[in-house]
N, C-alpha and C positions, 0 to 999 in steps of 0.2 A: 112819715110817722108810723109807729106800730099800730096794728089794727086789733080790734076786739074780736074774739072768737065767739061762737054761739054759747059757750059755757061761761062767758064773761071774763075770761082771762085774756091777757095781752099776747098777741102773736108777734114775736120779734124775729121770726125766721126769715123775713124778707128784707132785713136791714143790711146796708153796707156800712163801711167804717165811718162814714160821715153821718149816719143815721137816716140816710135816704132810703126809700122803699125800692126794692128790686122786684119788679113785677114778674120776673121769670122764676122766682123762688116758689117752691111748693109749700103747701100747708100740711100740718101733721094732725092726724086724728087720734088723739089719746083720750080715753074716757076718764081715767083717774085724775082728779084735779091736782093732787100733789105731784104726780109724774109730769103732768102738763106744765105746772108752774116751774118744776125743776128744769125741764127741757127749755122753756122760755128763758129762764135765768141763765142757763148755760149758753144759750145762743147770744143773749145780749152781752154776757161776760166775754164771749169770744170776740164780738165786735169791739168792745172796749179794749181787750187785750191786744188785738191787732193794731188799733190806733195808737195805743200807748207804746207798744214796741216800735212802731214806725217813727213816733216822735221822741222816743227814748225817755219817756216820762217814768223814771225809776220810782219815784214816790208813789204814784198811782198804781204802778205794777206791784209794788210791795204790799199795798193794802189789798189788792185783788188776789194776789197769790197766797195771802194769809188764809183765805177762805174758799178758794176756787181751784179746781173744778169740783162741782157737786157730783159725787159718784152714786149717791142714793138719796132717798127721800127723808133722811135723818133730820128731824126737827132742829137738833143742835147745829148741824152744818148750815142749814138755811138761816137760822138766827145769827150765826157767826158771819155769814156773808152780808146779811142785812146790817149788822152792827158795823162791820168793816167799811161798807160803802157809805153809810151815814157819817162815820168819822172822817173818811176821806173828804166827803163833800163839805163837812163842817170846818175842818182844819186846813185843807189844802185846795179850797175852791179856786184859788187864783191859778192853779196849775192845770185846770180843766177847761176844755173848750165848751162853748154853750151847748153844742149837740151832745157832748158827753154828760153834762149836768142833766139834760132832759132824759137821757137814757138811764142814768143812775136813779133819778126820781121815779121814773116809770118802773124800773126794776124793784125799787124799795116798796112802791105802792103794790105791785103785783105780789111780792113775797109777804108783805104784812097783811094782805087780804087773806092769805092762807094760814095765818097763825091762829 
């Protein structure tokens, strides 16, 4: 499972495609909360992207690619990613693995904390 950093944000940097923790992964020390949230969001989205590509889950990929990658700390982009992931979970939950649902929920919680 993702861990909490000292600033209270979630550290997704050490997750593999199945959502398991990779102890060999390093941590990142960013002081700006928005930059840290964006970095965490990009990391979890990359994990989801890899899993969905591997499983050829085109529906989930379409929702993700609508709003990702996050290239800067633009509030609009972060809200669009949040909305997209919430809609995916609401309308296509049956296409997601349990570990992906957990990651999406953690991602949404992390991003909504920054709003």
